[in-house]
ROKOL-293237 format. One record per residue: residue in three letters; chain; x, z, y of N, C-alpha, C, O, CB in turn; residue number from 1. Coordinates in Angstrom, 3 decimals, padded with zeros to 6 digits. Glycine has a CB too. Example, Ala and Ser with C-alpha at 12.3 -4.5 7.8 and 13.67 -1.06 7.14 Angstrom:
<sites>
  residu  chaine       n_u       n_w       n_v      ca_u      ca_w      ca_v       c_u       c_w       c_v       o_u       o_w       o_v      cb_u      cb_w      cb_v  num
     ALA       A   013.190   007.800  -005.690   012.300   007.800  -004.500   013.200   007.800  -003.300   014.236   008.465  -003.319   011.308   009.046  -004.473    1
     SER       A   012.850   007.080  -002.250   013.670   007.140  -001.060   012.900   007.870   000.030   013.409   008.039   001.138   014.084   005.725  -000.598    2
</sites>
This chain:
<sites>
  residu  chaine       n_u       n_w       n_v      ca_u      ca_w      ca_v       c_u       c_w       c_v       o_u       o_w       o_v      cb_u      cb_w      cb_v  num
     GLN       A  -006.477   005.465   018.806  -007.641   004.598   018.679  -007.918   004.232   017.230  -009.069   004.201   016.795  -007.448   003.340   019.498    1
     VAL       A  -006.866   003.960   016.497  -006.999   003.517   015.115  -006.415   004.561   014.182  -005.321   005.078   014.410  -006.309   002.159   014.905    2
     GLN       A  -007.151   004.857   013.143  -006.681   005.749   012.104  -006.473   004.974   010.811  -007.306   004.156   010.421  -007.668   006.902   011.892    3
     VAL       A  -005.366   005.240   010.163  -005.047   004.620   008.893  -004.736   005.744   007.922  -003.844   006.556   008.168  -003.852   003.610   009.018    4
     GLU       A  -005.463   005.790   006.829  -005.331   006.901   005.894  -005.212   006.401   004.469  -006.081   005.686   003.970  -006.515   007.846   006.018    5
     GLU       A  -004.123   006.788   003.822  -003.900   006.446   002.424  -004.369   007.574   001.523  -004.422   008.734   001.931  -002.422   006.141   002.171    6
     SER       A  -004.704   007.220   000.300  -005.072   008.206  -000.698  -004.795   007.630  -002.080  -004.595   006.425  -002.237  -006.559   008.621  -000.553    7
     GLY       A  -004.788   008.500  -003.068  -004.633   008.059  -004.443  -003.281   008.321  -005.059  -003.088   008.074  -006.250  -004.909   006.639  -004.519    8
     GLY       A  -002.342   008.815  -004.279  -001.038   009.118  -004.825  -001.075   010.342  -005.711  -002.076   011.055  -005.777  -000.044   009.313  -003.718    9
     GLY       A   000.029   010.572  -006.388   000.108   011.717  -007.264   001.253   011.600  -008.234   002.151   010.774  -008.075  -001.173   011.892  -008.006   10
     LEU       A   001.204   012.443  -009.244   002.223   012.482  -010.286   001.709   011.768  -011.524   000.602   012.035  -011.991   002.618   013.937  -010.621   11
     VAL       A   002.509   010.870  -012.045   002.123   010.118  -013.226   003.346   009.908  -014.109   004.469   009.819  -013.614   001.486   008.765  -012.836   12
     GLN       A   003.125   009.831  -015.402   004.216   009.588  -016.337   004.605   008.116  -016.346   003.788   007.254  -016.021   003.824   010.039  -017.744   13
     PRO       A   005.847   007.822  -016.715   006.238   006.420  -016.837   005.282   005.653  -017.746   004.886   006.136  -018.807   007.665   006.314  -017.372   14
     GLY       A   004.924   004.467  -017.313   003.964   003.670  -018.045   002.528   003.888  -017.620   001.634   003.147  -018.028   004.092   003.950  -019.478   15
     GLY       A   002.305   004.893  -016.809   000.966   005.195  -016.349   000.545   004.329  -015.188   001.271   003.430  -014.764   000.870   006.626  -015.966   16
     SER       A  -000.640   004.612  -014.677  -001.218   003.817  -013.603  -001.768   004.701  -012.496  -002.180   005.837  -012.727  -002.315   002.917  -014.143   17
     LEU       A  -001.763   004.157  -011.302  -002.387   004.779  -010.151  -003.014   003.691  -009.297  -002.571   002.542  -009.309  -001.363   005.610  -009.336   18
     ARG       A  -004.035   004.059  -008.566  -004.670   003.144  -007.634  -004.663   003.780  -006.249  -005.282   004.820  -006.028  -006.118   002.797  -008.085   19
     LEU       A  -003.967   003.153  -005.334  -003.901   003.628  -003.967  -004.968   002.954  -003.122  -005.283   001.779  -003.313  -002.517   003.380  -003.378   20
     SER       A  -005.515   003.710  -002.192  -006.506   003.182  -001.271  -006.063   003.457   000.154  -005.404   004.459   000.432  -007.894   003.794  -001.540   21
     CYS       A  -006.428   002.570   001.038  -006.126   002.726   002.449  -007.349   002.331   003.251  -007.895   001.241   003.082  -004.897   001.881   002.859   22
     ALA       A  -007.769   003.221   004.118  -008.919   002.970   004.969  -008.487   002.950   006.430  -007.800   003.857   006.899  -010.009   004.031   004.740   23
     ALA       A  -008.890   001.925   007.126  -008.630   001.803   008.551  -009.930   002.015   009.313  -010.973   001.482   008.936  -008.009   000.422   008.888   24
     SER       A  -009.864   002.781   010.365  -011.051   003.048   011.157  -010.690   003.075   012.633  -009.522   003.198   013.004  -011.704   004.372   010.733   25
     GLY       A  -011.705   002.958   013.460  -011.504   002.938   014.892  -011.865   001.592   015.489  -012.608   000.806   014.901  -010.079   003.283   015.220   26
     SER       A  -011.330   001.348   016.657  -011.648   000.122   017.383  -010.813  -001.050   016.871  -009.901  -001.533   017.541  -011.420   000.317   018.885   27
     ILE       A  -011.150  -001.479   015.683  -010.472  -002.613   015.057  -011.427  -003.798   015.050  -012.483  -003.756   014.418  -009.998  -002.265   013.606   28
     PHE       A  -011.056  -004.828   015.741  -011.901  -006.012   015.821  -011.491  -007.108   014.853  -012.326  -007.882   014.387  -011.885  -006.550   017.212   29
     SER       A  -010.221  -007.167   014.560  -009.743  -008.170   013.621  -008.443  -007.700   012.985  -007.638  -007.003   013.602  -009.546  -009.528   014.321   30
     ILE       A  -008.268  -008.098   011.747  -007.067  -007.762   011.001  -006.475  -009.050   010.447  -007.158  -009.826   009.778  -007.373  -006.744   009.859   31
     ILE       A  -005.223  -009.261   010.730  -004.546  -010.449   010.233  -004.140  -010.264   008.779  -004.334  -011.149   007.945  -003.320  -010.768   011.090   32
     ALA       A  -003.574  -009.098   008.493  -003.130  -008.818   007.143  -003.015  -007.318   006.953  -002.955  -006.554   007.917  -001.791  -009.512   006.847   33
     MET       A  -002.984  -006.913   005.698  -002.786  -005.525   005.342  -001.730  -005.474   004.250  -001.528  -006.444   003.519  -004.116  -004.857   004.883   34
     GLY       A  -001.068  -004.343   004.149  -000.039  -004.281   003.137   000.387  -002.880   002.785  -000.051  -001.893   003.378   001.129  -005.043   003.577   35
     TRP       A   001.251  -002.830   001.804   001.820  -001.582   001.333   003.335  -001.654   001.379   003.940  -002.636   000.950   001.337  -001.265  -000.085   36
     TYR       A   003.928  -000.610   001.901   005.368  -000.432   001.909   005.684   000.903   001.273   004.809   001.760   001.144   005.943  -000.517   003.346   37
     ARG       A   006.926   001.081   000.876   007.309   002.350   000.290   008.714   002.725   000.725   009.532   001.872   001.070   007.217   002.292  -001.234   38
     GLN       A   008.967   004.013   000.699   010.269   004.515   001.079   010.647   005.679   000.181   009.956   006.697   000.133   010.285   004.936   002.552   39
     ALA       A   011.741   005.516  -000.521   012.286   006.569  -001.350   013.339   007.333  -000.551   013.909   006.784   000.392   012.885   005.992  -002.656   40
     PRO       A   013.606   008.583  -000.908   014.615   009.361  -000.192   015.963   008.653  -000.151   016.467   008.200  -001.179   014.775   010.724  -000.835   41
     GLY       A   016.537   008.562   001.034   017.824   007.930   001.192   017.813   006.421   001.190   018.873   005.797   001.230   018.701   008.386   000.146   42
     LYS       A   016.645   005.821   001.145   016.537   004.375   001.117   015.702   003.875   002.285   014.945   004.628   002.898   015.935   003.912  -000.201   43
     GLN       A   015.855   002.599   002.576   015.076   001.974   003.629   013.637   001.753   003.166   013.360   001.627   001.973   015.715   000.645   004.055   44
     ARG       A   012.748   001.712   004.127   011.382   001.358   003.808   011.348  -000.111   003.401   011.926  -000.963   004.075   010.436   001.633   005.009   45
     GLU       A   010.677  -000.396   002.312   010.656  -001.745   001.789   009.237  -002.222   001.550   008.323  -001.435   001.306   011.454  -001.824   000.512   46
     LEU       A   009.083  -003.514   001.627   007.792  -004.122   001.362   007.459  -004.039  -000.113   008.307  -004.289  -000.970   007.775  -005.571   001.830   47
     VAL       A   006.216  -003.686  -000.402   005.707  -003.702  -001.757   004.806  -004.908  -001.949   005.008  -005.712  -002.859   004.953  -002.405  -002.075   48
     SER       A   003.812  -005.026  -001.082   002.872  -006.132  -001.186   002.087  -006.271   000.103   001.850  -005.288   000.806   001.922  -005.931  -002.372   49
     THR       A   001.689  -007.489   000.408   000.828  -007.753   001.548  -000.288  -008.695   001.138  -000.172  -009.434   000.159   001.632  -008.341   002.719   50
     ILE       A  -001.364  -008.657   001.899  -002.482  -009.553   001.675  -003.097  -009.911   003.015  -003.324  -009.037   003.852  -003.531  -008.916   000.735   51
     THR       A  -003.367  -011.184   003.222  -004.003  -011.628   004.449  -005.506  -011.456   004.343  -006.042  -011.193   003.267  -003.646  -013.086   004.751   52
     ASN       A  -006.178  -011.609   005.474  -007.630  -011.500   005.436  -008.254  -012.644   004.650  -009.411  -012.562   004.237  -008.191  -011.471   006.846   53
     GLY       A  -007.496  -013.700   004.447  -007.960  -014.808   003.641  -007.667  -014.662   002.159  -008.149  -015.452   001.347  -007.357  -016.055   004.134   54
     GLY       A  -006.879  -013.655   001.801  -006.629  -013.383   000.405  -005.270  -013.792  -000.127  -004.990  -013.587  -001.308  -007.638  -014.036  -000.375   55
     SER       A  -004.420  -014.364   000.706  -003.077  -014.717   000.255  -002.257  -013.459   000.043  -002.286  -012.551   000.873  -002.384  -015.647   001.266   56
     THR       A  -001.528  -013.398  -001.054  -000.780  -012.196  -001.402   000.709  -012.461  -001.513   001.152  -013.590  -001.722  -001.290  -011.624  -002.697   57
     ASN       A   001.462  -011.390  -001.366   002.902  -011.429  -001.493   003.349  -010.133  -002.155   002.832  -009.059  -001.846   003.588  -011.629  -000.110   58
     TYR       A   004.316  -010.238  -003.071   004.802  -009.065  -003.787   006.312  -009.024  -003.801   006.981  -010.057  -003.855   004.269  -009.048  -005.207   59
     ALA       A   006.835  -007.819  -003.753   008.256  -007.638  -003.993   008.557  -007.977  -005.446   007.728  -007.755  -006.328   008.699  -006.192  -003.657   60
     ASP       A   009.738  -008.512  -005.687   010.108  -008.882  -007.044   010.043  -007.696  -008.006   009.732  -007.861  -009.185   011.497  -009.475  -007.054   61
     SER       A   010.336  -006.516  -007.501   010.392  -005.339  -008.345   009.031  -004.894  -008.865   008.955  -004.148  -009.842   011.022  -004.224  -007.594   62
     VAL       A   007.961  -005.342  -008.226   006.625  -004.903  -008.630   005.753  -006.048  -009.119   004.666  -005.815  -009.647   005.942  -004.210  -007.480   63
     LYS       A   006.207  -007.259  -008.954   005.407  -008.408  -009.342   005.105  -008.363  -010.834   005.995  -008.157  -011.659   006.124  -009.711  -008.980   64
     GLY       A   003.846  -008.559  -011.158   003.414  -008.482  -012.537   002.913  -007.113  -012.943   002.255  -006.971  -013.974   004.523  -008.877  -013.422   65
     ARG       A   003.214  -006.110  -012.148   002.769  -004.754  -012.436   001.760  -004.235  -011.413   000.842  -003.491  -011.757   003.957  -003.830  -012.491   66
     PHE       A   001.939  -004.629  -010.170   001.067  -004.163  -009.091   000.143  -005.289  -008.657   000.496  -006.466  -008.731   001.897  -003.649  -007.890   67
     THR       A  -001.037  -004.913  -008.206  -001.997  -005.866  -007.684  -002.597  -005.333  -006.397  -003.118  -004.218  -006.358  -003.096  -006.158  -008.715   68
     ILE       A  -002.521  -006.131  -005.348  -003.100  -005.747  -004.074  -004.455  -006.429  -003.910  -004.647  -007.565  -004.343  -002.152  -006.110  -002.905   69
     SER       A  -005.370  -005.735  -003.292  -006.679  -006.292  -003.009  -007.205  -005.683  -001.723  -006.675  -004.688  -001.228  -007.657  -006.042  -004.179   70
     ARG       A  -008.240  -006.287  -001.194  -008.779  -005.764   000.065  -010.269  -006.009   000.172  -010.830  -006.863  -000.514  -008.066  -006.393   001.252   71
     ASP       A  -010.887  -005.252   001.036  -012.283  -005.428   001.388  -012.313  -005.552   002.902  -012.231  -004.553   003.615  -013.188  -004.235   000.868   72
     ASN       A  -012.428  -006.764   003.383  -012.367  -007.003   004.820  -013.495  -006.310   005.579  -013.289  -005.793   006.677  -012.408  -008.486   005.094   73
     ALA       A  -014.680  -006.302   004.991  -015.819  -005.678   005.649  -015.612  -004.176   005.810  -015.964  -003.599   006.839  -017.096  -005.950   004.863   74
     LYS       A  -015.045  -003.556   004.795  -014.804  -002.120   004.835  -013.469  -001.771   005.488  -013.170  -000.598   005.711  -014.850  -001.555   003.437   75
     LYS       A  -012.672  -002.788   005.792  -011.350  -002.589   006.374  -010.504  -001.694   005.481  -009.889  -000.729   005.935  -011.464  -001.984   007.778   76
     MET       A  -010.489  -002.037   004.216  -009.727  -001.271   003.248  -008.805  -002.180   002.445  -009.081  -003.364   002.251  -010.665  -000.508   002.317   77
     VAL       A  -007.725  -001.606   001.995  -006.788  -002.300   001.138  -006.424  -001.367  -000.010  -006.336  -000.151   000.159  -005.521  -002.754   001.928   78
     TYR       A  -006.214  -001.961  -001.179  -005.944  -001.189  -002.376  -004.671  -001.694  -003.039  -004.268  -002.844  -002.862  -007.128  -001.260  -003.349   79
     LEU       A  -004.064  -000.823  -003.790  -002.902  -001.201  -004.579  -003.053  -000.603  -005.967  -002.930   000.608  -006.151  -001.580  -000.730  -003.905   80
     GLN       A  -003.321  -001.458  -006.936  -003.388  -001.040  -008.322  -001.987  -001.114  -008.900  -001.376  -002.183  -008.927  -004.385  -001.917  -009.134   81
     MET       A  -001.482   000.008  -009.360  -000.126   000.097  -009.868  -000.181   000.417  -011.358  -000.647   001.483  -011.758   000.692   001.166  -009.096   82
     ASN       A   000.294  -000.505  -012.159   000.324  -000.338  -013.602   001.756  -000.309  -014.104   002.681  -000.771  -013.436  -000.459  -001.454  -014.289   83
     ASN       A   001.916   000.245  -015.298   003.238   000.342  -015.918   004.261   000.905  -014.944   005.324   000.324  -014.725   003.693  -001.027  -016.421   84
     LEU       A   003.922   002.025  -014.377   004.791   002.630  -013.371   006.115   003.078  -013.966   006.192   003.526  -015.110   004.097   003.810  -012.718   85
     LYS       A   007.147   002.942  -013.157   008.498   003.298  -013.546   009.032   004.378  -012.622   008.558   004.510  -011.494   009.413   002.068  -013.526   86
     PRO       A   010.015   005.158  -013.077   010.589   006.184  -012.197   011.079   005.632  -010.868   010.988   006.314  -009.847   011.729   006.871  -012.893   87
     GLU       A   011.593   004.416  -010.862   012.072   003.824  -009.628   010.960   003.472  -008.648   011.236   003.098  -007.509   012.860   002.606  -009.938   88
     ASP       A   009.711   003.587  -009.077   008.586   003.402  -008.174   008.306   004.647  -007.342   007.498   004.608  -006.414   007.354   003.021  -008.957   89
     THR       A   008.964   005.739  -007.668   008.765   006.980  -006.939   009.137   006.798  -005.473   010.259   006.409  -005.151   009.589   008.111  -007.565   90
     ALA       A   008.195   007.080  -004.598   008.396   006.895  -003.165   007.151   007.353  -002.425   006.116   007.637  -003.028   008.723   005.417  -002.832   91
     VAL       A   007.275   007.416  -001.122   006.106   007.564  -000.277   005.600   006.167   000.036   006.355   005.317   000.507   006.431   008.366   001.029   92
     TYR       A   004.341   005.936  -000.222   003.748   004.630  -000.013   002.942   004.637   001.275   002.102   005.509   001.499   002.865   004.231  -001.207   93
     TYR       A   003.215   003.649   002.114   002.593   003.556   003.419   001.703   002.326   003.521   002.053   001.244   003.047   003.652   003.528   004.503   94
     CYS       A   000.574   002.508   004.133  -000.336   001.414   004.404  -000.029   000.821   005.774   000.210   001.553   006.735  -001.800   001.888   004.328   95
     LYS       A  -000.035  -000.493   005.860   000.268  -001.203   007.090  -000.882  -002.130   007.453  -001.332  -002.937   006.640   001.577  -001.994   006.952   96
     ILE       A  -001.342  -002.002   008.670  -002.422  -002.838   009.183  -001.859  -003.721   010.280  -001.363  -003.226   011.291  -003.609  -001.977   009.713   97
     ILE       A  -001.934  -005.023   010.082  -001.405  -005.975   011.048  -002.559  -006.572   011.834  -003.407  -007.271   011.279  -000.580  -007.086   010.348   98
     ARG       A  -002.583  -006.293   013.113  -003.591  -006.813   014.012  -002.949  -007.772   015.005  -001.724  -007.795   015.134  -004.310  -005.670   014.745   99
     PRO       A  -003.745  -008.556   015.701  -003.153  -009.482   016.680  -002.313  -008.782   017.738  -001.305  -009.327   018.188  -004.240  -010.273   017.359  100
     SER       A  -002.718  -007.581   018.138  -002.056  -006.901   019.240  -001.011  -005.877   018.814  -000.126  -005.540   019.599  -003.070  -006.234   020.077  101
     ARG       A  -001.098  -005.384   017.602  -000.200  -004.311   017.191  -000.211  -004.125   015.689  -001.004  -004.732   014.968  -000.578  -003.013   017.874  102
     ILE       A   000.682  -003.277   015.241   000.771  -002.886   013.840   000.538  -001.391   013.740   001.104  -000.615   014.510   002.144  -003.277   013.230  103
     ASP       A  -000.289  -000.987   012.796  -000.596   000.417   012.589  -000.160   000.845   011.196  -000.246   000.087   010.230  -002.094   000.681   012.793  104
     TRP       A   000.306   002.075   011.124   000.783   002.643   009.867   000.028   003.915   009.531  -000.384   004.661   010.419   002.282   002.923   009.939  105
     GLY       A  -000.147   004.151   008.254  -000.671   005.421   007.800   000.443   006.436   007.661   001.617   006.118   007.849  -001.405   005.257   006.484  106
     GLN       A   000.070   007.657   007.330   001.047   008.721   007.170   001.766   008.668   005.830   002.820   009.282   005.664   000.378   010.050   007.328  107
     GLY       A   001.214   007.954   004.898   001.838   007.801   003.598   001.241   008.709   002.543   000.674   009.758   002.850   003.297   008.059   003.708  108
     THR       A   001.378   008.293   001.307   000.948   009.091   000.171   002.055   009.078  -000.878   002.628   008.030  -001.174  -000.390   008.555  -000.419  109
     GLN       A   002.345   010.231  -001.426   003.457   010.375  -002.358   003.070   009.900  -003.746   002.025   010.272  -004.281   003.923   011.822  -002.411  110
     VAL       A   003.926   009.077  -004.314   003.797   008.651  -005.704   005.047   009.095  -006.437   006.162   008.724  -006.068   003.589   007.102  -005.820  111
     THR       A   004.857   009.883  -007.469   005.975   010.372  -008.260   005.773   009.970  -009.710   004.756   010.300  -010.319   006.121   011.906  -008.130  112
     VAL       A   006.735   009.265  -010.254   006.683   008.814  -011.640   007.769   009.554  -012.403   008.958   009.306  -012.204   006.864   007.258  -011.751  113
     SER       A   007.360   010.449  -013.262   008.313   011.295  -013.961   007.697   011.855  -015.228   006.484   012.038  -015.322   008.789   012.427  -013.059  114
     SER       A   008.555   012.123  -016.200   008.116   012.773  -017.420   008.085   014.279  -017.260   007.734   014.993  -018.200   009.015   012.391  -018.573  115
</sites>
């Protein structure tokens, strides 16, 4: 019923920037919050940032000050501006849509930070 699609990942050098986008479509009537998670090989999936439909944000300590989450409620989209990227940011980034009835995930987009 619901499709969640991330885009904007890629290869970037340390110190560079990327902007991730996530679009939700389908029979979505309300969204409580949206967010970004990431998972590196051999590691658990971890929270990167979340934002409520009212605009309240939360960031992992490792990205605070470097990443900025934003959303467009009307378009049902969420974005993640990533600045000053570090090699440890390398991971698959997943979009998370929190609805009253369920949680939906995207397939993920690869972010690789390397020289």
